[in-house]
N, C-alpha and C positions, 0 to 999 in steps of 0.2 A: 503494500498500500502508499503509493508515495505521496507526500503533502509541498504543495512546493509553498506554504506560506511562510514569511520568513522568520515571524515571532513561535511558530509552532517549530522551524526547525531549532532554531536560540532555545527554545527550549528542551528538544531532546538532547543537544548538548549538556545540558545540564544533566541531565538526567545519566546521559553518559556516569557524568563525573559523580554523580553519587552511589555510585555501584558498587564502589569499596564496604555500605552499611548494612547490606543485607545480609554476611555471611554467608552459609556453607550453602548454605541452599541457594546460592547466585550461582556456583558451580553449574550446575544444572540450566542455566539458560542462558539462550543464545542472542544475544539484541546485536542486531544491525548496524554498525556502525556508520551506514547512510543517516544523515539527520533531516532524509527527506522520509524516510520509510519505522513508520511506527510499530508495525506487526512484529512480535516476538516468538521465540519459541523456549519450550521447556520440555527438552528432549523431542519425543514423537511430534507435542502437542502444539499446535498452533493458535495462537494467541490472538486477535482483532482489538485494539484500543475503544476506548470510551472516549470521547472527548466533553471537558465543558467549556467553555469562553464566557466567561459573566464580567464585567464592568476590568477588574483589578484581580481575578482570579483566572489561570490557566489551570486546570486540571487535566492529567489522563490514565485512567482504569484501568487495569485487565483482569478479567476473573480467572483464575485458575483452578475452580473448584474440581476440572475434567481431566486435568493435569497430574502427574504423579513427580506432588510436589509437597511438601508443609503448608505449602503457605494457600488462602485460598483468593485475596487479594491483594495487589497491589496496586499503589497509587502515587502520582508525585503529581504537587500541586505547588504554584507559585501565590502570593499573596500579598498583594503591595511590596513586591521586590524579597519577602521570606518566602524561602524554600520549606515545604513537607515531603517528607515521603510516610506513606504508610501501608499498613502489614496488616491484615490479619489471616491468622492462624486456621486451618482445619480442627474441627471438634477432636480428632481423633490422637491429635496430637500435642496437644493444650494439658500441661503438666508432668510432660515425661523429660 
């Protein structure tokens, strides 16, 4: 999936810079380095993004429910210049 919008391409660059924060699960992820491609892979699982663009908020979210990972969702957002990473764990992996 190719995105031509420069704002989203710059945002994708920020996502790539935040990769170190996700921990051991990150090794399962394949995130294309092209800033215009937001599709990701977790093993053989292909995941498409959900975009939000409101006022000062940019967010991209991925639903990993069907993928072989401990993560259910991952999102990266920026609001008024501050970047946030959100991770939700699958219930079977909580408290282990």
